[in-house]
ZAVEXKE-772873 format. One line per 2 residues: number of its first residue (from 1); their letters; for each residue x, y, z of N, C-alpha, C. Coordinates in pm, 1 decimal. Atoms other than C-alpha are relative to their C-alpha. Last residue first. Layout:
% ZAVEXKE-772873
NUM> A> X Y Z X Y Z X Y Z | ...
***
This chain:
% ZAVEXKE-772873
294> XX> 103.6 -5.4 -103.7 12757.9 5625.1 15938.1 61.9 -0.8 137.4 | 10.5 126.2 -73.1 13050.4 5713.6 15703.7 -104.5 10.7 108.5
292> XX> 115.7 76.2 43.0 12976.8 6012.8 15479.9 -18.9 -129.4 78.9 | 121.4 -74.1 -29.5 13210.6 6248.0 15666.8 -123.8 -82.8 -31.6
290> XX> 15.0 -8.4 -144.5 13496.1 5997.5 15674.1 -129.6 70.5 38.7 | 37.2 132.1 -47.8 13448.9 5911.3 15307.5 -22.4 1.0 151.0
288> XX> 139.9 23.9 34.7 13448.5 6278.4 15217.5 -47.0 -134.0 53.5 | 82.0 -79.5 -90.6 13770.3 6330.2 15410.0 -147.0 -21.4 -29.3
286> XX> -10.1 60.8 -132.4 13941.0 6042.8 15229.0 -87.2 74.8 100.0 | 86.8 117.0 -10.5 13811.6 6165.3 14892.6 4.0 -62.4 138.1
284> XX> -79.0 123.3 6.9 13965.2 6510.6 14933.3 -86.9 -120.3 27.7 | -74.9 26.3 -121.6 13697.1 6777.1 14879.3 80.6 -128.2 -15.5
282> XX> -135.2 -53.0 10.0 13604.6 6875.0 14524.8 83.0 -28.3 123.8 | -78.4 64.3 -103.9 13296.9 6655.7 14498.7 144.8 43.0 -10.3
280> XX> 57.8 -25.8 -131.3 13083.9 6898.9 14302.0 88.2 -56.1 109.8 | -47.4 -128.8 -49.3 13296.7 6912.8 13989.3 -51.6 29.3 139.7
278> XX> -143.8 7.0 -21.5 13261.4 6539.3 13914.3 54.3 131.1 53.8 | -29.4 53.9 -133.0 12886.5 6564.7 13966.6 149.4 -1.8 28.3
276> XX> -2.3 145.9 -7.1 12849.1 6787.6 13663.6 45.4 -47.4 137.1 | -119.8 60.7 58.0 12779.9 7155.0 13731.0 -8.2 -151.3 7.8
274> XX> -88.7 64.0 -96.9 12429.0 7283.3 13792.0 116.8 -69.2 -69.3 | 36.2 139.1 -24.2 12293.2 7501.3 13509.2 95.7 -60.4 101.8
272> XX> 45.2 20.2 -137.5 12326.1 7878.2 13535.3 -45.3 -142.3 28.0 | 142.3 37.3 6.5 12350.9 7908.4 13154.4 -59.2 -27.5 136.8
270> XX> 42.4 70.8 -120.9 12679.1 8099.6 13157.5 -149.1 -27.3 -5.8 | 62.4 126.6 38.3 12771.7 8187.3 12798.7 -47.7 -81.0 119.2
268> XX> 103.7 -21.8 101.2 12838.3 8555.5 12873.0 -73.2 -128.2 -35.9 | 108.6 92.8 -28.4 13024.9 8476.0 13194.4 -114.0 11.3 -101.2
266> XX> -51.5 127.2 -51.4 13360.5 8627.8 13097.6 -111.0 -103.0 16.9 | -69.2 70.3 107.7 13215.8 8902.9 12878.7 43.4 -138.8 45.2
264> XX> 101.0 30.2 101.9 12963.0 9012.3 13138.2 62.4 -74.0 -117.2 | 74.1 119.7 -39.3 13232.9 8980.1 13403.4 -105.2 -37.8 -102.2
262> XX> -82.8 118.9 20.1 13466.7 9224.5 13228.8 -78.3 -127.6 30.1 | -23.4 14.4 144.2 13199.4 9493.4 13197.3 79.6 -126.8 -27.4
260> XX> 127.3 40.6 59.5 13088.8 9438.0 13557.0 16.4 -21.6 -150.0 | 16.0 145.4 -14.8 13452.8 9450.7 13671.7 -128.8 -48.8 -64.8
258> XX> -90.1 64.8 96.0 13496.7 9802.6 13529.8 -15.0 -151.8 5.6 | 58.2 -23.2 133.2 13190.1 9926.9 13715.1 85.4 -66.3 -107.6
256> XX> 116.6 87.7 14.0 13326.1 9763.7 14031.3 -63.6 15.6 -138.3 | -50.4 133.1 33.6 13665.1 9931.5 13987.3 -116.4 -97.7 -18.1
254> XX> -56.7 -6.0 134.5 13495.6 10270.4 13973.1 50.3 -137.9 -43.8 | 110.6 -2.1 94.9 13277.1 10193.4 14273.5 51.1 3.6 -144.1
252> XX> 56.7 -132.8 19.8 13582.7 10094.5 14474.0 -112.6 -6.1 -102.8 | -83.8 -90.4 78.6 13636.5 9730.1 14558.2 -66.9 136.9 -8.3
250> XX> 57.5 -134.6 -3.1 13507.3 9470.6 14803.1 95.5 97.4 -66.6 | -105.5 -97.7 26.2 13606.5 9116.1 14708.8 -65.6 137.4 -9.5
248> XX> 43.9 -129.0 53.5 13367.1 8871.4 14868.9 121.2 89.8 -17.4 | -106.5 -101.3 7.6 13457.0 8506.0 14918.7 -54.5 124.9 -67.3
246> XX> 47.7 -124.0 61.6 13213.4 8237.1 15034.7 115.0 99.8 1.2 | -28.2 -130.7 -60.1 13309.6 7880.1 15118.8 -57.4 115.3 -81.3
244> XX> 63.7 -99.4 86.9 13141.5 7557.8 15001.2 16.4 138.8 63.1 | -84.0 -35.2 114.3 13360.1 7274.1 15131.2 -72.8 92.7 -97.2
242> XX> -117.0 -76.4 -43.6 13232.3 7210.6 15483.2 87.4 49.2 -112.5 | 42.0 -123.7 -67.5 12889.2 7107.4 15357.1 119.2 88.5 37.5
240> XX> -98.8 -106.2 24.2 13047.3 6857.3 15119.5 -40.5 132.9 62.6 | -138.0 46.9 -12.4 12864.7 6550.3 15252.5 102.7 112.0 -12.2
238> XX> -41.9 120.6 67.6 12529.5 6718.4 15301.2 148.3 -27.3 15.8 | 75.7 18.3 123.5 12365.0 7050.4 15383.3 42.2 -124.8 -76.4
236> XX> -41.9 130.8 50.4 12465.5 7126.5 15741.8 -87.6 -38.2 -118.7 | 111.3 92.9 -21.8 12383.6 7497.0 15774.3 39.5 -133.2 -62.6
234> XX> 13.3 25.4 -143.6 12663.5 7750.9 15814.4 -122.5 -84.3 33.2 | 135.0 51.1 -23.8 12792.3 7773.7 15456.9 -8.9 -40.1 146.9
232> XX> 25.7 140.3 34.0 13116.4 7966.6 15476.4 -147.7 -31.1 14.7 | 103.4 61.5 -81.2 13259.6 8317.8 15497.9 -19.0 -143.4 -44.6
230> XX> 30.6 140.5 17.3 13554.6 8518.1 15370.6 -110.6 -44.6 95.2 | 70.1 50.7 -117.4 13609.2 8888.7 15316.5 -46.2 -142.8 -27.5
228> XX> 59.1 130.0 29.4 13860.6 9041.5 15075.6 -57.3 -56.5 129.6 | -70.0 116.7 -51.7 13939.9 9411.1 15097.7 -71.0 -127.4 -41.7
226> XX> -38.7 97.9 100.7 13799.8 9756.6 15045.6 78.9 -114.0 63.6 | -136.8 -14.0 51.7 13637.1 9937.2 15333.3 31.0 -112.5 -98.0
224> XX> -66.4 -126.2 -32.6 13294.7 10014.9 15473.1 136.0 17.5 -65.8 | -138.5 29.6 -33.4 13082.4 9745.8 15312.4 78.5 129.9 15.2
222> XX> -69.5 -119.5 50.8 12712.0 9825.8 15326.7 145.3 -14.4 45.3 | -136.3 -29.9 -45.9 12510.4 9509.3 15366.3 46.2 131.2 -61.5
220> XX> -70.1 -104.8 72.9 12152.3 9388.5 15336.2 139.0 20.7 59.4 | -80.3 -75.1 -94.7 11913.1 9107.9 15428.4 72.6 107.5 -79.5
218> XX> -65.1 -125.2 37.8 11637.8 8921.4 15250.0 81.2 56.9 114.8 | -34.6 -74.3 -120.4 11513.5 8564.2 15257.9 81.6 122.5 -39.9
216> XX> -99.5 -105.7 12.3 11340.6 8427.2 14948.9 17.7 68.5 134.9 | 24.0 -119.3 -81.8 11163.1 8093.3 14982.8 112.8 100.3 -19.2
214> XX> 134.9 -50.8 17.6 11119.7 7791.5 14755.2 -32.4 124.4 79.4 | 61.4 24.3 131.7 11431.2 7617.6 14884.5 -144.0 51.4 -4.6
212> XX> 106.7 99.4 -7.7 11562.5 7785.9 15201.6 -61.1 -20.4 -137.9 | 42.5 13.7 139.6 11894.4 7972.4 15224.1 -97.4 -116.9 -6.3
210> XX> 31.4 131.5 55.6 11932.5 8072.9 15588.3 -41.6 10.5 -145.7 | 139.0 11.6 43.2 12094.3 8407.6 15665.4 -22.6 -137.0 -63.0
208> XX> 16.7 145.3 -6.5 12410.5 8481.0 15860.0 -147.6 -26.4 -27.3 | 107.6 67.0 73.7 12535.9 8833.1 15796.5 5.1 -149.9 24.9
206> XX> 111.6 23.7 -90.7 12735.6 9054.4 16033.4 -118.1 -67.1 -66.6 | 111.5 -88.2 36.8 12959.0 9190.6 15757.6 -120.4 -19.5 90.7
204> XX> -47.7 -138.2 -2.4 13284.7 9047.7 15897.2 -109.1 100.2 -34.3 | -17.9 -57.9 -133.1 13104.7 8721.0 15980.9 40.1 146.8 1.2
202> XX> -115.5 -86.2 24.2 12975.1 8639.1 15628.0 26.5 77.6 130.3 | -54.3 -69.0 -117.3 12730.7 8349.6 15651.6 126.6 76.7 -36.1
200> XX> -102.6 -89.5 55.1 12501.9 8218.7 15377.9 51.7 88.0 113.6 | -1.9 -125.4 -74.5 12309.7 7923.5 15522.0 118.1 83.6 -46.6
198> XX> -135.8 -49.9 -14.3 12200.8 7615.4 15328.6 -6.7 125.3 88.2 | -31.3 -117.1 -81.2 11882.7 7409.1 15336.7 149.7 29.9 -2.8
196> XX> 21.8 21.3 -142.8 11831.8 7166.8 15049.0 32.0 129.4 75.4 | 18.1 141.5 -32.4 11790.9 7186.4 14669.7 -33.4 -21.6 146.7
194> XX> 56.0 77.0 109.6 11792.6 7518.8 14484.3 -25.2 -145.2 32.7 | -73.2 123.4 28.3 11843.8 7756.0 14773.7 -71.2 -76.7 -109.9
192> XX> 86.9 116.2 13.3 11747.3 8116.1 14856.8 86.7 -122.1 -28.2 | -61.9 131.0 -19.1 11907.4 8446.0 14957.7 -104.6 -110.3 -10.5
190> XX> 110.8 95.9 -1.5 11831.5 8801.2 14848.7 59.0 -140.2 -2.6 | -44.5 137.2 22.8 12096.3 9059.6 14937.1 -119.5 -93.0 16.8
188> XX> 104.8 95.1 -38.3 12013.9 9429.9 14900.6 47.1 -140.3 -36.0 | 17.3 117.5 84.9 12335.0 9629.7 14881.7 -110.6 -88.5 57.3
186> XX> 103.1 81.3 -64.3 12359.6 9984.3 15017.0 -38.0 -114.6 -93.3 | 120.2 20.9 81.2 12687.2 10110.3 14868.3 -98.7 -85.9 78.8
184> XX> 85.6 -117.5 -22.6 12992.6 10253.8 15044.0 -126.2 -6.1 -85.5 | 7.2 -51.5 -136.3 13212.2 9979.2 14895.0 -94.2 119.8 4.5
182> XX> -57.3 -132.5 -25.0 13136.8 9810.2 14564.6 -12.0 40.1 146.5 | 99.9 -98.5 -42.1 13083.5 9434.0 14537.9 67.8 134.3 24.2
180> XX> -60.7 -133.6 1.2 13271.0 9152.7 14363.8 -109.7 101.6 29.6 | 100.2 -105.1 14.0 13167.9 8798.2 14453.2 74.6 132.7 2.2
178> XX> 42.7 -77.8 -115.6 13466.2 8572.7 14399.5 -119.2 90.3 -34.1 | 62.1 -127.2 38.7 13491.6 8315.2 14123.7 -51.7 72.3 123.6
176> XX> -43.2 -32.1 135.4 13733.4 8022.5 14172.3 -56.4 133.4 -48.5 | 92.4 48.7 102.6 13696.1 8015.3 14548.1 50.1 40.9 -138.1
174> XX> -13.7 -65.9 130.4 13934.7 8047.2 14844.1 -92.0 -65.8 -102.9 | 73.3 -126.2 4.7 13822.0 7952.4 15194.4 1.8 64.1 -137.8
172> XX> 139.6 21.4 -38.9 13916.7 7585.1 15236.5 -82.9 128.0 0.3 | 54.1 135.5 17.0 14287.3 7678.3 15209.7 -140.2 -8.3 60.0
170> XX> 43.4 60.7 -124.5 14347.1 8052.7 15195.5 -63.0 -136.8 -26.9 | 143.2 28.0 -5.7 14549.4 8172.3 14895.9 -34.6 -75.7 128.5
168> XX> 74.3 -119.2 -38.0 14892.4 8328.6 14943.9 -149.9 -19.6 6.8 | -55.2 -71.2 -115.8 15078.8 8059.6 14752.9 -77.1 129.7 26.4
166> XX> -124.5 -69.2 29.8 14843.6 7882.3 14509.7 51.1 72.4 124.3 | -24.0 -120.6 -79.8 14578.9 7624.9 14596.8 137.0 58.1 -33.2
164> XX> -8.6 -116.7 88.3 14517.0 7382.4 14310.3 24.4 130.5 75.0 | -108.9 17.2 96.9 14592.6 7057.0 14495.6 16.7 119.9 -92.5
162> XX> -133.6 -13.4 -59.0 14386.3 7168.7 14793.4 111.2 -5.4 -104.3 | -50.7 117.6 -72.8 14067.2 7219.0 14596.2 144.5 18.3 42.9
160> XX> -120.2 47.8 69.2 13947.5 7572.1 14504.8 56.7 -117.3 79.0 | -123.3 -0.8 -76.7 13595.0 7608.7 14643.6 115.4 -51.6 -85.1
158> XX> -41.5 126.6 -60.2 13330.5 7668.2 14381.2 126.7 20.9 83.2 | -122.7 -15.1 -77.8 13145.1 7985.0 14277.2 29.1 -129.9 74.2
156> XX> -9.6 92.3 -112.6 12880.7 7992.5 14005.7 135.7 14.0 66.9 | -113.8 91.8 1.0 12802.5 8281.8 13773.0 -4.9 -87.2 124.8
154> XX> 8.0 120.0 -83.7 12515.8 8507.5 13670.8 128.4 -80.6 -10.1 | -135.0 55.4 -7.2 12479.8 8859.1 13527.6 0.8 -113.6 101.9
152> XX> -4.3 136.9 -50.9 12104.0 8904.5 13501.5 137.5 -63.8 -14.2 | 48.5 89.4 104.9 12118.1 9216.5 13285.4 18.2 -146.3 39.3
150> XX> -97.8 0.8 107.9 12328.0 9397.8 13547.3 -38.8 -102.3 -107.0 | -12.1 -135.3 54.7 12063.9 9500.5 13800.9 93.6 6.3 -119.7
148> XX> 118.4 -36.8 79.9 11966.3 9136.5 13856.8 9.3 138.4 -63.4 | 5.3 -146.0 -12.2 12323.9 9045.5 13966.9 -118.2 48.3 -84.6
146> XX> 65.4 -73.8 107.6 12306.5 8669.4 14023.9 -1.2 149.0 33.9 | 24.0 -142.6 -25.3 12529.6 8447.0 14230.3 -58.9 66.7 -123.3
144> XX> 30.2 -68.5 125.3 12534.8 8066.0 14249.3 -36.1 144.2 32.5 | 89.2 -116.1 -3.8 12703.0 7896.9 14541.5 -18.3 56.7 -140.7
142> XX> -61.9 -120.9 53.1 12851.5 7547.8 14555.2 -103.4 111.7 9.8 | -46.1 -77.1 -112.5 12777.4 7208.3 14703.7 79.4 115.7 -55.1
140> XX> -92.8 102.7 -47.2 12497.8 7105.6 14678.7 108.3 -19.6 -107.2 | 14.9 130.4 65.0 12339.7 7435.1 14580.3 91.7 -100.0 70.3
138> XX> -82.6 108.9 -49.0 12281.2 7770.2 14751.0 -31.3 -130.5 -70.8 | 70.5 127.3 7.3 12140.0 8062.6 14554.9 95.5 -110.6 43.2
136> XX> -84.9 113.0 -37.0 12247.1 8420.2 14633.9 -85.3 -126.5 -2.4 | 78.4 119.0 -32.7 12087.1 8722.3 14466.8 93.5 -118.2 18.7
134> XX> -75.1 123.3 22.8 12272.9 9053.2 14483.3 -89.6 -116.6 41.3 | 49.8 125.7 -55.1 12079.5 9376.9 14446.4 93.5 -114.3 -37.4
132> XX> -19.2 113.5 90.6 12189.1 9738.1 14395.9 -48.7 -126.0 71.2 | -58.2 -52.1 123.3 12137.0 10086.1 14541.3 29.3 -110.3 -101.1
130> XX> -94.5 88.8 67.6 11901.2 9973.0 14816.8 46.5 60.9 -131.6 | -68.6 -79.0 102.9 11742.9 10260.2 15007.3 105.8 -84.3 -71.0
128> XX> 101.1 -61.5 86.6 11478.6 10089.0 15220.8 63.7 75.0 -116.4 | -22.3 -142.1 23.0 11733.1 9855.1 15375.8 -104.9 53.7 -96.4
126> XX> -4.7 -40.6 140.3 11648.2 9518.2 15526.2 27.6 149.3 -8.3 | 102.1 70.7 76.5 11647.0 9320.0 15850.5 7.6 32.2 -148.4
124> XX> -63.4 95.9 89.8 11978.5 9434.9 16000.9 -100.7 -70.2 -91.4 | -99.9 -65.3 83.9 11833.6 9752.8 16154.3 57.9 -95.9 -103.7
122> XX> 68.1 -76.8 102.8 11518.3 9583.0 16281.8 100.3 63.2 -96.6 | 76.9 92.8 82.3 11718.7 9319.4 16467.5 -70.2 73.6 -113.9
120> XX> -91.0 58.1 98.8 11971.5 9580.5 16587.8 -72.9 -99.1 -89.8 | -54.8 -104.4 86.8 11700.1 9788.5 16758.0 88.3 -60.2 -109.2
118> XX> 99.9 -30.3 102.3 11516.8 9485.6 16892.6 51.5 103.7 -99.2 | 20.9 120.7 79.8 11832.4 9372.8 17073.2 -100.7 25.1 -111.8
116> XX> -98.7 5.0 110.0 11924.5 9726.5 17184.2 -16.2 -122.9 -87.7 | 4.5 -123.8 80.0 11591.9 9750.6 17374.7 105.6 -0.7 -111.0
114> XX> 100.8 3.2 106.7 11570.2 9386.2 17487.5 6.0 122.8 -89.9 | -40.2 86.7 110.4 11896.8 9366.0 17686.2 -94.6 13.4 -119.0
112> XX> -129.8 -49.5 47.3 11837.2 9666.1 17914.1 47.9 -82.5 -119.3 | 28.7 -121.6 76.7 11471.3 9559.4 17940.9 128.7 56.4 -58.7
110> XX> 60.7 40.1 126.6 11576.5 9207.2 18044.1 -32.1 120.7 -87.5 | -105.1 58.6 82.8 11809.7 9346.0 18310.3 -54.2 -38.3 -137.4
108> XX> -84.7 -110.2 46.1 11534.9 9570.1 18449.6 109.4 -52.3 -92.6 | 78.2 -74.0 98.8 11296.6 9274.0 18467.7 82.6 113.7 -58.1
106> XX> -1.1 71.6 128.2 11564.4 9062.7 18637.7 -79.3 71.4 -109.1 | -134.0 -0.7 59.6 11609.2 9337.8 18902.8 6.9 -80.9 -130.5
104> XX> -21.9 -121.6 78.9 11235.3 9388.5 18966.2 135.2 -4.0 -71.7 | 95.3 -5.0 110.9 11157.2 9034.6 19077.4 29.1 117.6 -92.3
102> XX> -33.6 106.3 94.9 11464.3 8968.4 19290.7 -104.6 -17.3 -110.2 | -130.3 -20.0 64.4 11423.5 9311.8 19449.7 28.3 -108.8 -101.7
100> XX> 15.0 -104.9 101.9 11050.6 9281.1 19519.9 129.9 16.9 -77.1 | 84.1 55.0 105.7 11107.5 8948.4 19695.4 -23.6 101.9 -111.3
98> XX> -75.1 94.8 81.1 11400.7 9086.2 19891.4 -83.4 -53.3 -116.3 | -102.8 -73.6 73.9 11207.5 9392.3 20010.8 78.1 -94.3 -91.8
96> XX> 58.7 -72.7 113.0 10900.6 9189.1 20105.9 105.3 68.2 -85.2 | -67.7 -129.4 -1.4 11087.7 8941.7 20324.3 -43.7 75.7 -124.5
94> XX> 49.3 -96.8 98.8 10900.2 8625.6 20421.0 75.2 130.9 16.5 | 62.1 69.5 112.7 10990.3 8304.2 20601.9 -49.3 95.7 -107.6
92> XX> 68.1 -90.0 93.5 11233.3 8430.6 20868.3 -55.5 -77.6 -119.2 | 129.8 59.4 30.3 11312.8 8157.9 21122.4 -79.6 84.9 -99.7
90> XX> 115.9 -89.2 0.7 11680.7 8246.5 21139.8 -126.4 -75.8 -37.9 | 50.8 -41.7 131.7 11934.2 7977.7 21221.5 -125.0 85.5 12.0
88> XX> 145.9 -1.6 -10.0 12085.8 7975.9 21572.7 -59.1 50.0 -132.0 | 45.9 125.7 -60.3 12449.8 7869.5 21539.4 -152.2 -7.6 12.7
86> XX> 142.9 -21.1 -25.2 12523.0 8154.3 21291.2 -58.8 -128.4 59.5 | 28.7 -142.6 -19.7 12897.6 8202.7 21257.4 -145.2 25.1 37.8
84> XX> -88.2 -56.2 -103.1 12983.8 7834.7 21312.9 -34.2 145.5 29.8 | 39.2 46.3 -133.1 12682.7 7690.8 21130.1 84.8 61.3 111.0
82> XX> -47.5 135.9 -27.9 12739.3 7900.3 20816.3 -28.2 -35.2 146.1 | 100.8 91.9 -52.0 12510.2 8197.6 20759.4 50.4 -143.8 15.9
80> XX> 92.7 -56.4 -99.9 12738.8 8496.2 20717.5 -90.2 -104.3 64.6 | -71.1 -59.9 -112.3 13037.2 8336.3 20546.1 -96.4 41.9 111.3
78> XX> -87.9 100.0 -61.5 12859.3 8094.1 20314.6 70.6 54.7 123.1 | 81.5 99.7 -69.3 12574.5 8340.4 20248.3 88.2 -102.2 70.8
76> XX> 61.9 -63.1 -117.1 12815.8 8623.2 20167.2 -80.9 -101.6 80.8 | -105.2 -17.4 -100.5 13024.1 8403.1 19937.2 -57.6 59.0 127.5
74> XX> -37.0 131.8 -50.2 12711.2 8292.6 19750.9 106.2 9.5 109.5 | 108.5 47.7 -86.4 12584.0 8649.0 19723.0 32.5 -136.8 59.6
72> XX> -4.2 -76.7 -125.4 12920.4 8770.0 19590.2 -108.0 -46.1 96.7 | -116.0 46.1 -76.3 12929.2 8489.9 19330.2 8.4 71.5 134.1
70> XX> 34.3 131.6 -54.0 12575.9 8574.6 19219.2 115.0 -55.8 83.3 | 102.4 -19.1 -102.5 12670.1 8940.9 19181.0 -37.6 -132.5 65.7
68> XX> -65.9 -52.9 -119.8 12994.3 8856.8 18998.1 -99.8 20.1 114.1 | -85.1 104.8 -56.2 12808.9 8635.4 18749.9 67.4 46.3 128.8
66> XX> 87.7 99.6 -62.8 12537.6 8895.9 18693.2 82.7 -108.5 67.2 | 55.8 -60.0 -121.7 12798.5 9169.7 18633.2 -90.0 -99.9 72.9
64> XX> -109.6 -6.2 -97.0 12984.8 8947.1 18385.2 -49.8 56.8 132.3 | -15.8 134.3 -55.7 12656.9 8862.2 18209.4 115.9 -5.2 99.9
62> XX> 117.2 41.1 -78.6 12574.0 9232.3 18169.4 23.1 -137.2 64.0 | 0.6 -74.2 -126.4 12922.9 9341.9 18059.7 -113.8 -48.4 89.8
60> XX> -116.9 46.0 -74.6 12943.6 9070.3 17793.8 7.5 68.4 136.0 | 36.2 126.4 -64.5 12589.3 9151.0 17685.2 115.6 -55.1 82.5
58> XX> 94.4 -30.8 -107.7 12694.5 9510.9 17617.7 -38.5 -126.2 76.1 | -77.5 -58.0 -109.3 12997.9 9393.9 17420.2 -88.7 35.6 119.0
56> XX> -79.0 106.8 -61.6 12781.3 9166.0 17205.2 78.1 52.9 120.1 | 95.9 77.6 -78.6 12539.4 9452.6 17141.2 70.0 -115.4 71.6
54> XX> 37.1 -80.3 -116.4 12827.6 9675.0 17031.8 -96.2 -75.5 91.8 | -114.6 1.7 -91.1 12956.3 9396.9 16806.5 -28.7 80.5 125.5
52> XX> -4.3 132.0 -61.7 12613.0 9351.6 16650.1 115.0 -11.0 99.2 | 107.0 4.8 -100.1 12588.2 9727.2 16594.2 -4.0 -136.0 69.3
50> XX> -35.7 -90.3 -108.8 12927.4 9734.0 16422.7 -104.8 -3.2 109.5 | -94.9 69.8 -87.4 12838.9 9424.6 16219.4 42.3 89.2 116.2
48> XX> 70.4 107.7 -69.6 12530.5 9599.3 16081.7 93.6 -70.5 97.1 | 77.0 -55.5 -111.9 12725.1 9917.7 16000.8 -74.4 -106.7 78.9
46> XX> 129.8 -50.7 43.5 12971.8 9714.3 15790.4 -72.8 58.3 120.4 | -20.4 -62.2 130.7 13335.7 9600.3 15805.7 -132.1 51.7 -56.0
44> XX> 121.2 -39.0 71.4 13360.8 9502.0 16171.4 33.8 67.8 -131.5 | 14.6 -145.0 9.2 13677.8 9327.2 16288.1 -120.6 35.8 -87.2
42> XX> -74.2 -59.6 110.8 13622.4 8957.5 16351.9 -26.3 150.4 -4.3 | 61.2 14.0 131.2 13489.0 8876.0 16695.4 91.3 55.9 -108.5
40> XX> 107.9 -91.2 37.3 13689.3 8831.0 17010.6 -49.9 -26.8 -141.0 | 96.7 -13.7 -108.5 14027.7 8669.0 17059.0 -106.7 99.3 -42.6
38> XX> 91.9 -114.8 -1.2 14232.1 8547.1 16762.8 -90.8 -6.2 121.5 | 0.4 -60.3 -133.5 14514.5 8306.3 16838.8 -91.4 122.0 8.4
36> XX> -52.8 82.4 -108.1 14549.5 8228.2 16467.4 4.6 79.6 129.6 | -145.0 1.0 -12.2 14333.9 8448.7 16248.5 41.9 -89.7 116.3
34> XX> -50.9 30.2 -133.6 13976.6 8423.7 16122.1 152.2 -5.8 0.1 | -20.8 142.4 -18.9 13895.4 8599.7 15793.7 45.9 -24.4 143.4
32> XX> 110.9 61.5 -69.7 13776.5 8939.2 15676.9 14.2 -150.1 7.9 | 119.3 7.0 83.1 14113.0 9090.6 15592.1 -108.8 -71.4 78.1
30> XX> 107.3 82.9 -52.9 14404.4 9208.3 15805.4 -119.2 5.9 -94.4 | 111.0 -69.2 -64.3 14686.6 9352.3 15599.1 -106.3 -98.7 47.4
28> XX> 91.8 -55.8 97.5 14986.2 9127.6 15531.9 -114.3 69.2 72.3 | -69.6 -86.4 92.5 15298.1 8995.9 15708.2 -89.6 60.4 -106.0
26> XX> 23.0 47.2 135.1 15116.2 8702.0 15864.9 67.4 87.4 -104.8 | -41.7 139.2 12.0 15257.5 8752.0 16213.7 -14.2 -50.1 -142.7
24> XX> -145.7 5.1 1.7 15237.5 9129.1 16183.6 49.1 -142.7 -19.9 | -46.8 -58.8 125.1 14872.5 9111.3 16082.8 151.9 -6.5 -10.3
22> XX> 24.8 95.6 108.5 14789.8 8870.8 16364.1 53.3 52.8 -132.3 | -91.4 112.7 -16.8 14956.8 9094.4 16620.7 -16.3 -101.3 -112.3
20> XX> -131.9 -43.5 44.1 14774.0 9398.7 16484.8 101.4 -113.4 10.7 | 4.7 -13.5 145.2 14440.2 9219.9 16516.1 135.1 42.1 -56.2
18> XX> -12.3 133.1 58.5 14528.1 9107.9 16867.3 -8.4 3.8 -152.0 | -121.9 68.0 -43.2 14601.4 9458.0 16989.2 17.0 -133.6 -72.0
16> XX> -116.5 -65.3 58.6 14339.6 9644.7 16784.7 128.0 -74.5 34.4 | -4.1 22.6 144.8 14057.1 9400.6 16860.0 127.4 57.7 -60.1
14> XX> -31.7 140.3 24.2 14136.8 9398.0 17233.4 12.7 -28.6 -148.7 | -140.5 21.0 -36.7 14146.9 9778.9 17248.8 42.8 -143.6 -28.8
12> XX> -81.0 -59.3 105.8 13820.0 9807.4 17055.5 149.1 -19.7 28.0 | 5.5 88.9 116.4 13657.4 9562.4 17298.2 86.5 53.5 -113.7
10> XX> -77.0 120.2 -29.1 13775.2 9762.1 17598.8 3.3 -94.4 -119.1 | -141.4 -37.1 -1.1 13650.6 10088.9 17447.2 88.0 -122.0 24.7
8> XX> -40.1 -22.6 138.9 13312.2 9934.5 17358.8 148.5 34.9 -8.6 | -14.3 130.0 65.7 13276.2 9793.1 17709.7 45.8 16.1 -143.4
6> XX> -119.6 65.5 -53.4 13346.7 10134.9 17862.0 23.5 -133.0 -69.0 | -117.5 -65.3 58.4 13094.4 10303.8 17632.4 128.5 -66.8 46.4
4> XX> -5.9 37.5 141.9 12823.2 10049.9 17722.9 123.7 61.0 -65.0 | -51.8 137.1 5.8 12893.3 10092.1 18093.3 18.4 -44.2 -144.3
2> XX> -141.2 -1.1 -34.6 12849.9 10469.8 18060.4 61.5 -138.3 -12.7 | -15.4 82.3 -118.5 12519.3 10452.6 17871.8 149.8 -16.5 28.1
***
């Protein structure tokens, strides 16, 4: 579709210009995180996100065309049928062509939207060729990660509080234990929760999946390039909802195999039990009090 290609080119141009500006301003490579003065979506790092971005660009063209069409009709009616230009108003009460047009045109628009919409919905649902599995469990207020393919390798991930942030780390986004995943690998992601509703969202990968107690939701990812990608809980889950970020470190397959060996030693005594309450409330007390206030 010609319009679709044009929108994709325009979006790619915008991403490249503003992404490069952000990178130069920060003096480091662009990673999966929001940037100051960013326009548009985060740069795609997976096939799912690429299709979601393409669909977003298509919708942008469609809604812009609809807006311009409605504006043109309004201007035409105001100019053509105002009292000065048309002192004798028409008595027309039925026009078959117009009625067919305003019925058929919305149907065509809906079909143009529905076809790629269903396509991307089915594509992002699950993968039939999963090479590994990551299980995500949401807790108040931290994430627990399990690698079932690696003898149930398990660890918890907490946000690093402000007082412990080191130079170069992202405030409110950095965690003590990042998820490490290999690139160019079909990864099945199973998501659930241990207490209340949470939502595991990773914008650069096109993932936003609810974590529901007693239920397993499934999605998948294939990370295209190495780097660090950040996300957050996107379902209000309590006082510290805004303080349970997600950090994925995408590495080569060789580095991933090495990390698995190191992680098994590091988390060998991990019993997957919830942390004491003192470790949960990592946000500044003043902010927590403001959030908890009625």
